[in-house]
C-alpha positions in Angstrom: -13.5 9.8 -23.0 -11.8 12.4 -20.8 -10.8 9.5 -17.9 -9.5 7.6 -21.6 -7.5 10.5 -22.2 -5.5 10.8 -18.7 -4.8 7.2 -19.0 -3.1 7.1 -22.4 -0.8 9.5 -20.6 0.1 7.8 -17.7 2.0 4.9 -16.6 -0.4 1.9 -15.2 0.1 0.0 -11.7 -2.5 -2.5 -10.6 -3.1 -2.6 -7.1 -5.2 -5.3 -5.5 -8.8 -3.7 -4.9 -9.5 -5.5 -1.4 -8.4 -6.9 1.8 -4.9 -7.3 3.4 -2.6 -7.0 0.2 -4.9 -3.7 -0.6 -4.2 -2.3 3.0 -0.6 -3.3 3.0 -0.3 -2.0 -0.8 -1.7 1.6 0.0 0.9 1.8 2.8 3.7 1.1 0.5 2.7 3.5 -1.9 2.1 6.4 0.3 5.5 6.0 1.9 6.9 6.3 -1.9 4.8 9.7 -2.1 2.6 7.8 -5.0 -0.5 10.2 -3.6 -4.1 9.6 -4.8 -7.8 9.8 -4.0 -9.7 6.9 -4.7 -13.2 7.3 -5.1 -15.3 4.4 -3.2 -17.4 4.1 -6.8 -14.2 3.8 -8.7 -11.8 1.3 -9.5 -9.1 3.8 -10.7 -7.4 6.6 -9.0 -5.0 9.3 -10.1 -1.9 9.8 -8.4 -1.4 13.4 -7.7 2.3 13.4 -7.5 3.5 11.4 -10.7 1.9 10.9 -13.9 0.5 7.3 -12.7 -3.2 5.8 -12.8 -4.0 3.3 -10.3 -6.0 0.4 -11.4 -7.8 -1.6 -8.3 -8.1 -5.1 -9.4 -8.6 -8.6 -7.8 -5.3 -9.9 -7.2 -5.6 -12.6 -8.8 -6.5 -10.9 -12.0 -3.4 -8.7 -12.0 -0.4 -11.0 -13.4 -2.9 -11.3 -16.9 -3.2 -7.2 -16.8 0.5 -6.9 -16.3 1.8 -9.9 -18.3 0.0 -8.7 -21.7 1.3 -5.5 -21.2 -2.2 -3.4 -20.2 -0.8 -2.2 -17.2 3.1 -1.4 -16.5 3.3 -2.3 -13.0 1.4 -4.5 -10.4 1.3 -5.3 -6.7 0.2 -9.3 -6.1 1.6 -12.5 -4.8 3.9 -15.1 -6.9 1.0 -17.6 -6.3 -1.4 -15.9 -8.6 1.4 -14.7 -10.9 2.7 -19.0 -11.4 -1.2 -19.9 -11.4 -2.3 -17.4 -14.0 1.2 -18.8 -16.2 2.1 -15.4 -17.2 5.6 -14.2 -18.1 6.5 -11.1 -16.3 9.3 -9.7 -14.5 9.7 -10.1 -10.3 11.9 -7.0 -9.1 11.1 -6.8 -5.5 9.6 -8.5 -3.0 7.5 -6.5 -0.6 8.2 -8.8 2.6 4.3 -9.1 3.4 1.7 -11.6 2.3 4.1 -14.6 3.2 2.4 -18.0 2.9 2.6 -21.2 1.6 0.5 -23.6 -0.6 0.0 -26.8 0.8 -1.0 -30.4 0.0 -3.5 -31.0 3.2 -5.3 -33.7 4.3 -7.7 -34.8 7.3 -5.4 -35.5 10.2 -6.6 -38.7 11.0 -6.7 -40.1 7.7 -4.6 -42.4 5.5 -2.5 -40.0 4.0 0.9 -38.7 5.4 2.6 -38.0 1.8 1.7 -36.6 -1.3 2.6 -40.1 -3.3 -0.2 -41.8 -1.6 -2.6 -39.4 -3.2 -1.7 -40.2 -7.1 -5.2 -41.4 -8.6 -7.6 -39.6 -5.9 -9.6 -36.0 -6.0 -7.8 -32.9 -5.3 -9.9 -29.7 -4.4 -8.3 -26.3 -4.7 -8.7 -22.8 -6.1 -5.0 -23.2 -7.5 -5.7 -25.7 -10.2 -3.0 -24.7 -12.7 -0.4 -25.3 -9.9 -2.0 -28.2 -8.1 -2.1 -30.1 -11.6 1.4 -29.4 -12.3 2.6 -30.6 -8.8 0.8 -33.8 -9.1 1.7 -34.1 -12.9 5.4 -34.1 -11.6 4.7 -36.6 -8.7 3.3 -38.9 -11.4 5.9 -38.0 -14.2 3.3 -37.8 -16.9 2.0 -34.8 -18.7 -0.8 -32.9 -16.9 -3.4 -34.3 -19.5 -2.3 -38.0 -19.1 -2.3 -38.0 -15.0 -5.0 -40.4 -13.1 -5.4 -37.3 -9.8 -8.2 -35.6 -10.3 -8.1 -31.7 -9.8 -11.2 -29.9 -9.1 -11.6 -26.5 -8.6 -13.4 -24.6 -5.7 -13.6 -21.0 -5.3 -14.0 -20.6 -1.9 -13.8 -22.6 1.7 -11.7 -25.2 -0.1 -10.7 -26.5 3.6 -14.5 -27.8 3.8 -14.0 -30.1 1.0 -12.3 -33.2 2.6 -15.1 -32.9 5.3 -18.3 -32.6 2.9 -16.7 -35.5 1.0 -15.7 -33.6 -2.4 -12.2 -34.1 -2.1 -9.4 -36.9 -0.9 -7.1 -33.6 -0.3 -7.0 -29.9 -0.7 -4.1 -27.6 -2.0 -4.9 -24.5 -0.4 -2.9 -21.4 0.8 -1.2 -21.8 4.4 -0.5 -18.3 6.9 -0.8 -19.1 10.5 -2.3 -22.4 9.8 -5.0 -21.9 12.3 -8.2 -22.4 9.6 -6.5 -25.5 8.5 -6.4 -26.7 12.2 -9.5 -25.8 12.6 -10.6 -28.2 10.0 -9.0 -30.7 11.1 -6.4 -30.7 8.4 -2.8 -31.2 8.3 -0.4 -30.3 5.8 2.0 -32.9 4.3 4.2 -31.3 1.5 4.5 -27.7 0.3 3.9 -27.0 -3.4 4.9 -23.2 -3.5 6.5 -20.4 -1.0 4.7 -17.2 -1.8 4.4 -13.5 -1.1 3.6 -10.1 -2.4 5.9 -8.5 -5.0 6.2 -5.7 -7.6 5.5 -7.4 -10.6 7.0 -5.5 -14.1 5.5 -5.8 -17.7 8.2 -7.2 -20.2 6.5 -4.8 -22.6 5.9 -1.6 -20.8 3.9 1.1 -22.7 5.2 3.6 -20.0 8.6 5.7 -19.6 11.5 3.4 -18.6 12.5 6.2 -16.1 9.3 6.4 -14.6 9.2 2.6 -13.8 12.6 2.9 -12.2 11.8 5.8 -10.0 8.9 4.1 -8.8 10.7 0.5 -8.0 13.8 2.8 -6.9 11.3 4.6 -4.3 9.5 1.4 -3.5 12.8 -0.4 -2.8 13.7 2.6 -0.3 10.4 2.0 1.7 11.2 -1.8 2.1 14.6 -0.8 3.1 13.4 1.6 6.0 11.1 -1.0 7.3 13.8 -3.3 7.5 16.7 -1.5 8.7 17.6 1.6 11.3 20.4 3.9 11.7 22.7 3.0 14.7 25.0 5.3 15.9 27.8 5.2 18.4 31.1 6.5 19.6 34.0 3.2 19.7 37.6 3.5 21.3 40.0 2.8 18.3 41.5 0.1 19.8 38.8 -2.0 19.8 37.0 -0.5 16.3 37.6 -3.7 14.6 36.0 -5.9 16.9 32.8 -3.5 17.2 32.9 -3.2 13.1 31.9 -6.9 13.0 28.7 -6.7 14.9 27.7 -3.7 12.4 29.0 -4.3 9.3 26.4 -2.0 7.3 24.6 -2.7 4.4 27.9 -1.6 2.1 30.0 -0.8 4.9 29.9 1.5 8.1 30.4 5.3 8.2 33.5 6.6 10.5 33.5 9.9 11.7 37.1 11.7 13.8 35.4 13.3 17.2 37.3 15.6 19.6 38.3 12.9 21.9 41.5 11.5 21.4 41.1 7.7 20.5 37.8 7.1 20.0 35.8 7.5 16.5 31.8 7.6 15.8 30.1 5.2 13.8 27.0 5.2 11.6 25.5 2.1 10.2 22.4 0.5 9.1 21.4 -2.6 11.2 18.7 -4.7 11.2 15.6 -3.7 12.7 14.9 -7.4 14.3 18.2 -7.3 15.8 18.3 -3.8 17.2 18.2 -5.1 20.8 21.2 -7.8 20.8 22.7 -5.6 18.6 23.1 -2.6 21.3 23.9 -5.1 24.1 26.7 -6.8 22.1 28.0 -3.4 21.4 28.0 -2.1 24.7 29.9 -5.4 26.2 32.7 -4.6 23.6 33.5 -1.0 24.4 31.1 1.1 22.8 29.9 4.1 24.2 26.7 6.6 23.6 24.3 3.8 21.4 21.7 5.9 19.8 19.4 3.8 17.3 17.0 6.5 15.1 14.3 5.3 12.5 14.7 5.7 8.8 11.7 7.4 7.2 12.9 6.6 4.1 16.4 6.0 1.9 17.5 5.5 -1.9 19.5 2.4 -2.2 
């Protein structure tokens, strides 16, 4: 009863309970100063820094809990949201868990395009998305399509080899599992990644929801960008600023050196090497890059 009362006073945030989505989600939460201790025997953890209760659920169940307003926020893949047919907001792309839901066929088989699979048997754990895709391909409502869609919860990639299906629809990240099973992709049903999802009928304070989203956005931005400082000759400043325009604009400060200014700008982490090289070529000096541990954008 005490736990129920605690939950009534807290924002409920649904988190994937295991796997890579769990690990990445915990990293995001820690970076957002959403601290908690999770007992191995419980799928509920109370946050010690904010009035939040974390509810650990299978990723496929999270859209239902958020869509029905049982939880205010959640983290799960777009694929799970679309499969569950839940009407939720998707305010933040977390930039991890990126993969594609693809139509896959035996590499040496007779099928090279999805239209050839009309009237055939398709196996997937994403039956709703698969039915929507092939119904659209046939140009008929799902209940009238001739293509058969069967559900398999795991080891979907074995279905063709075992004669259960002519093709499968499954998630592809690196493609190693697909190739090892002797399959090749011939169409993409959906591109997906992990998102923060938000109930359209939240039970908690809107200000708290906005605070959490702002913190998470800050962590994502800090992961994507670094801070670049350098000194620039004033007569070359316009050229240099085309290299480091910043997210909204750079900060430019006077320094105790005639004809020079200091520039501070956020640059993309993945491009920092080439940006520093280009700045040096164009006349910048004292170029330094600093990590951003957190920020607000």
